[in-house]
C-alpha positions as CSV (number, residue, x, y, z in Angstrom):
1,X,-20.9,17.5,-9.9
2,X,-20.4,17.7,-13.4
3,X,-18.5,15.2,-15.8
4,X,-15.2,17.3,-15.4
5,X,-15.7,17.0,-11.5
6,X,-16.0,13.1,-11.8
7,X,-13.3,12.3,-13.9
8,X,-11.0,14.6,-11.8
9,X,-12.2,12.5,-8.4
10,X,-11.3,9.0,-10.3
11,X,-8.1,10.3,-11.7
12,X,-7.0,11.2,-7.9
13,X,-8.5,8.0,-6.7
14,X,-6.0,6.4,-9.3
15,X,-3.0,8.4,-7.4
16,X,-4.2,6.8,-4.0
17,X,-4.3,3.4,-5.4
18,X,-0.7,3.8,-6.5
19,X,0.2,5.0,-3.2
20,X,-1.5,1.9,-1.9
21,X,0.6,-0.1,-4.5
22,X,4.0,1.0,-2.8
23,X,2.9,0.2,0.8
24,X,3.6,-3.2,1.2
25,X,3.0,-3.4,4.9
26,X,-0.3,-1.7,4.7
27,X,-2.6,-3.5,7.3
28,X,-5.5,-3.8,4.6
29,X,-3.8,-6.4,2.6
30,X,-3.7,-8.9,5.5
31,X,-7.8,-8.1,5.9
32,X,-8.3,-8.6,2.4
33,X,-6.6,-12.2,2.7
34,X,-8.4,-13.2,5.6
35,X,-11.6,-12.5,3.7
36,X,-10.9,-14.4,0.7
37,X,-7.4,-16.7,0.6
38,X,-7.1,-16.4,-3.3
39,X,-6.5,-12.5,-2.5
40,X,-2.9,-12.7,-1.8
41,X,-1.0,-9.4,-1.8
42,X,0.6,-10.0,-4.9
43,X,-2.7,-10.5,-6.9
44,X,-4.4,-7.2,-5.1
45,X,-1.4,-5.3,-6.1
46,X,-1.7,-6.7,-9.6
47,X,-5.4,-5.7,-9.6
48,X,-4.3,-2.2,-8.4
49,X,-1.6,-1.6,-11.0
50,X,-4.3,-2.5,-13.9
51,X,-7.1,-0.1,-12.2
52,X,-4.9,2.8,-11.5
53,X,-3.4,2.6,-15.0
54,X,-6.8,3.2,-16.4
55,X,-7.6,6.0,-14.0
56,X,-6.0,9.0,-15.8
57,X,-7.5,12.2,-17.1
58,X,-6.8,11.8,-20.9
59,X,-7.7,8.1,-20.9
60,X,-11.3,8.5,-19.2
61,X,-12.0,11.5,-21.6
62,X,-10.7,9.5,-25.0
63,X,-13.0,6.4,-23.4
64,X,-16.1,9.0,-23.1
65,X,-15.7,10.9,-26.2
66,X,-17.7,8.9,-28.8
67,X,-20.7,9.1,-26.5
68,X,-23.6,11.8,-26.3
69,X,-23.3,13.0,-22.6
70,X,-25.9,15.5,-22.4
71,X,-26.2,17.4,-19.2
72,X,-30.1,16.9,-18.9
73,X,-29.6,13.1,-18.2
74,X,-31.6,12.1,-15.3
75,X,-29.8,9.9,-12.6
76,X,-30.9,6.5,-12.2
77,X,-30.4,3.8,-10.0
78,X,-28.4,1.2,-11.2
79,X,-28.5,-2.1,-9.4
80,X,-24.7,-4.1,-9.7
81,X,-24.3,-7.6,-8.6
82,X,-20.7,-7.9,-8.4
83,X,-18.6,-11.0,-8.7
84,X,-15.5,-12.2,-6.2
85,X,-13.3,-14.2,-8.3
86,X,-10.4,-11.6,-8.6
87,X,-9.8,-8.6,-6.6
88,X,-12.2,-5.6,-7.6
89,X,-13.4,-7.4,-10.6
90,X,-17.0,-5.4,-10.5
91,X,-14.9,-1.7,-10.5
92,X,-15.2,-1.2,-14.3
93,X,-19.2,-1.4,-13.7
94,X,-18.7,0.9,-10.5
95,X,-16.8,3.4,-12.5
96,X,-19.4,3.4,-15.9
97,X,-22.2,3.8,-13.3
98,X,-20.8,7.1,-11.4
99,X,-18.9,8.8,-14.5
100,X,-22.3,9.1,-16.0
101,X,-23.6,10.6,-12.6
102,X,-26.3,7.6,-11.9
103,X,-26.7,6.0,-8.5
104,X,-24.4,2.9,-7.8
105,X,-26.9,0.4,-5.9
106,X,-24.4,-2.8,-5.1
107,X,-24.5,-6.0,-3.8
108,X,-21.0,-6.9,-3.3
109,X,-19.6,-10.1,-3.4
110,X,-19.1,-12.0,0.3
111,X,-15.5,-12.7,-1.0
112,X,-14.5,-9.0,-2.1
113,X,-16.2,-6.5,0.2
114,X,-12.9,-5.3,2.3
115,X,-11.2,-4.2,-0.6
116,X,-14.1,-2.7,-2.5
117,X,-15.4,-0.7,0.6
118,X,-11.8,0.4,1.2
119,X,-11.8,1.7,-2.7
120,X,-15.2,3.2,-1.8
121,X,-14.3,5.0,1.4
122,X,-11.0,6.5,-0.6
123,X,-13.2,7.9,-3.5
124,X,-15.6,9.6,-0.9
125,X,-12.7,11.1,1.0
126,X,-11.7,12.6,-2.4
127,X,-15.1,13.5,-3.5
128,X,-17.7,13.7,-0.5
129,X,-20.4,14.4,-2.9
130,X,-20.4,10.9,-4.3
131,X,-22.0,9.9,-0.8
132,X,-25.4,10.5,-2.0
133,X,-24.5,8.4,-5.2
134,X,-23.2,5.1,-3.6
135,X,-25.5,2.8,-2.0
136,X,-24.4,-1.0,-0.5
137,X,-27.5,-3.1,0.3
138,X,-28.3,-6.8,0.6
139,X,-31.6,-6.4,-1.7
140,X,-31.3,-4.0,-4.7
141,X,-34.1,-5.6,-6.8
142,X,-36.1,-2.3,-6.9
143,X,-33.2,-0.5,-9.0
144,X,-34.1,0.9,-12.5
145,X,-31.5,-0.8,-14.6
146,X,-29.2,-4.0,-13.6
147,X,-25.7,-5.0,-14.4
148,X,-25.3,-8.6,-12.9
149,X,-22.3,-10.6,-13.2
150,X,-22.0,-14.6,-12.4
151,X,-22.4,-17.6,-13.8
152,X,-24.8,-19.4,-16.0
153,X,-26.5,-20.7,-12.9
154,X,-27.1,-17.3,-11.6
155,X,-28.0,-16.0,-14.9
156,X,-31.3,-17.9,-14.7
157,X,-32.1,-16.6,-11.3
158,X,-31.5,-12.8,-12.8
159,X,-33.5,-13.7,-15.7
160,X,-36.5,-14.8,-13.4
161,X,-36.2,-12.1,-10.8
162,X,-35.6,-8.9,-13.0
163,X,-37.9,-10.0,-15.7
164,X,-38.9,-7.1,-17.6
165,X,-36.3,-4.7,-16.0
166,X,-33.6,-3.6,-18.5
167,X,-30.4,-5.5,-17.7
168,X,-26.8,-7.0,-18.7
169,X,-26.6,-10.4,-17.5
170,X,-23.0,-12.1,-17.6
171,X,-22.7,-16.0,-17.6
172,X,-19.6,-18.2,-17.8
173,X,-17.2,-17.1,-20.1
174,X,-13.5,-18.2,-20.4
175,X,-10.2,-17.3,-22.5
176,X,-8.3,-19.9,-24.5
177,X,-4.7,-19.3,-26.2
178,X,-4.3,-20.5,-30.1
179,X,-0.6,-21.4,-31.1
180,X,0.8,-21.9,-34.2
181,X,4.2,-23.1,-33.5
182,X,5.8,-19.4,-34.3
183,X,5.8,-17.9,-30.6
184,X,8.8,-16.6,-29.2
185,X,10.1,-17.3,-25.9
186,X,8.9,-13.9,-24.7
187,X,5.4,-14.8,-25.7
188,X,5.3,-18.1,-24.0
189,X,6.7,-16.5,-21.1
190,X,3.9,-13.8,-21.0
191,X,1.3,-16.7,-22.0
192,X,2.1,-18.2,-18.1
193,X,0.9,-14.8,-17.0
194,X,-2.6,-15.0,-19.0
195,X,-2.9,-18.5,-17.1
196,X,-1.5,-18.1,-13.5
197,X,-2.6,-14.7,-12.8
198,X,-5.3,-14.5,-10.1
199,X,-4.6,-18.3,-10.0
200,X,-6.4,-18.5,-13.1
201,X,-10.0,-17.6,-11.8
202,X,-10.7,-14.8,-14.2
203,X,-13.1,-15.1,-17.1
204,X,-9.9,-13.4,-18.6
205,X,-7.4,-16.1,-17.9
206,X,-6.6,-19.0,-20.4
207,X,-8.1,-22.3,-19.5
208,X,-7.5,-23.7,-22.7
209,X,-4.7,-24.3,-25.4
210,X,-4.9,-25.1,-28.5
211,X,-1.9,-26.2,-30.5
212,X,-1.1,-27.5,-34.0
213,X,-0.9,-31.0,-34.9
214,X,2.2,-32.6,-33.9
215,X,3.2,-29.9,-31.8
216,X,5.6,-31.1,-28.9
217,X,3.5,-30.0,-26.1
218,X,6.3,-31.3,-23.7
219,X,8.5,-27.9,-24.8
220,X,5.8,-25.9,-22.7
221,X,7.3,-27.4,-19.8
222,X,10.0,-25.0,-18.9
223,X,7.4,-22.1,-19.2
224,X,5.1,-23.9,-16.5
225,X,8.3,-24.7,-14.5
226,X,8.9,-21.3,-13.5
227,X,5.6,-20.7,-11.7
228,X,6.4,-23.9,-9.5
229,X,6.2,-21.5,-6.6
230,X,2.4,-21.2,-7.1
231,X,2.3,-24.6,-4.9
232,X,3.3,-22.5,-1.8
233,X,0.0,-21.3,-2.1
234,X,-2.1,-24.0,0.0
235,X,-5.6,-23.5,-1.4
236,X,-4.1,-24.1,-5.1
237,X,-1.8,-27.1,-4.1
238,X,-5.0,-28.8,-2.6
239,X,-6.7,-28.4,-6.0
240,X,-3.7,-29.6,-7.8
241,X,-3.4,-32.8,-5.6
242,X,-7.1,-33.3,-5.9
243,X,-7.3,-33.3,-9.4
244,X,-4.0,-35.4,-9.8
245,X,-5.7,-38.3,-7.6
246,X,-9.1,-38.1,-9.6
247,X,-7.2,-38.5,-13.0
248,X,-5.0,-41.0,-11.8
249,X,-8.3,-42.9,-10.6
250,X,-9.7,-42.6,-13.8
251,X,-6.7,-43.6,-15.8
252,X,-6.4,-40.3,-17.6
253,X,-3.4,-39.6,-19.8
254,X,-2.7,-36.2,-18.1
255,X,0.7,-34.3,-18.1
256,X,2.2,-32.9,-14.7
257,X,4.0,-29.9,-15.2
258,X,4.7,-29.2,-11.6
259,X,2.6,-26.0,-11.4
260,X,-0.2,-27.2,-13.2
261,X,-1.6,-30.2,-14.9
262,X,-2.4,-30.7,-18.5
263,X,-5.4,-32.6,-20.0
264,X,-6.4,-33.1,-23.4
265,X,-10.2,-32.3,-23.5
266,X,-12.7,-30.7,-25.8
267,X,-14.1,-28.9,-22.9
268,X,-13.5,-25.5,-22.5
269,X,-13.7,-24.5,-18.9
270,X,-10.9,-26.2,-16.9
271,X,-10.6,-26.4,-12.9
272,X,-8.2,-24.5,-11.0
273,X,-4.8,-25.7,-11.2
274,X,-5.7,-27.8,-14.6
275,X,-5.3,-26.5,-18.2
276,X,-6.9,-28.2,-21.1
277,X,-5.5,-28.7,-24.4
278,X,-6.4,-29.8,-28.1
279,X,-4.8,-30.3,-31.3
280,X,-6.0,-28.7,-34.4
281,X,-5.3,-29.7,-38.1
282,X,-6.5,-26.9,-40.1
283,X,-7.6,-24.0,-38.2
284,X,-9.5,-22.3,-40.8
285,X,-12.1,-25.7,-40.7
286,X,-12.1,-25.2,-36.7
287,X,-15.3,-23.6,-35.2
288,X,-14.9,-21.9,-32.1
289,X,-17.7,-20.9,-30.0
290,X,-17.0,-17.2,-29.4
291,X,-20.1,-16.9,-27.4
292,X,-18.4,-18.6,-24.6
293,X,-15.0,-16.7,-25.0
294,X,-13.7,-13.3,-23.3
295,X,-11.0,-13.2,-25.4
296,X,-8.0,-15.2,-27.5
297,X,-4.5,-15.0,-27.2
298,X,-2.9,-15.6,-30.5
299,X,-0.3,-14.4,-33.2
300,X,-3.1,-15.3,-35.3
301,X,-5.7,-12.6,-36.5
302,X,-8.7,-14.0,-34.9
303,X,-12.1,-12.1,-33.3
304,X,-11.3,-11.0,-29.8
305,X,-7.6,-11.9,-30.1
306,X,-5.2,-9.9,-27.4
307,X,-1.3,-10.1,-27.3
308,X,0.4,-12.4,-25.1
309,X,0.4,-11.5,-21.6
310,X,-2.4,-8.8,-21.9
311,X,-5.7,-10.9,-21.2
312,X,-5.6,-9.3,-17.6
313,X,-5.0,-5.8,-18.6
314,X,-7.8,-4.7,-20.5
315,X,-8.6,-1.0,-21.4
316,X,-11.3,1.2,-20.5
317,X,-13.1,0.3,-23.9
318,X,-12.7,-3.5,-23.3
319,X,-16.3,-4.3,-22.0
320,X,-17.1,-7.7,-20.4
321,X,-18.7,-9.6,-23.0
322,X,-18.3,-7.2,-25.5
323,X,-21.5,-5.7,-24.2
324,X,-21.0,-1.6,-24.2
325,X,-21.8,-0.7,-20.6
326,X,-21.7,2.7,-21.1
327,X,-24.1,2.9,-24.5
328,X,-26.4,0.6,-22.4
329,X,-26.7,3.1,-19.4
330,X,-27.6,5.9,-21.9
331,X,-30.0,4.1,-23.9
332,X,-32.2,3.1,-20.9
């Protein structure tokens, strides 16, 4: 397969995923939900919309144009440890590996096997020559290069096990919103998407809000209230009730906005069903730990900033942890 063949295959895969989006009664959605209760049909569809929107010929060509993709690049075995916090979170790595004609040697997350295997099956139907390029294994430690997605604990394991092997290791990341009090209703409504999509489990989900001093935080309640239907999800509701009890027992001064709890905290990583907030006086004097941040939602011109409502809609060029995966695969 040449590059053009591979691009065409993924473009056709985008068409197939768009067809699945419109088949609301397809049995695959129930199978996915049975494996992972956080992979509701709506969340899976949102992931499919995001991914299929990227799989267009001109977008892929534009993405790859800056790289030197010589035809004599030798195929390498790329060991990929995928995460399972949101549907198909490892797809971009899958695309990067195969679009460069490497071999995808994947250890899929136990929380996202059904959907990922379904997508692989559809790609193989479109382009059978990929069959010799995709391997799913439980032990992938003999690969040439590695892309590992996990948390700070698994990162230590990967560092130890892979030692001298070339690798990308992704640790705990989260996203924040920085408000300045000038936000419109439209922007604040979109902020709710950044918080609630995928139940807030993604590293691109906002887990903390920074507010200017004297900001009336209760003015945000009406926006959160619109997402009260999220309490229909049993697992999410149990989390909310759990933290509500814990915070009450600790006599913490939290806010209950029906769909979520808000707690003032210096921490970045909030648990599911909780959003942290913190007030700032002068933003110029505030030091943010960007090594822990995937993206920042704000009107303010700041590093890694994205528009309200766009955290979970990254472009092909938006690499996780700002580490260029294509560049890594080409240079190692």
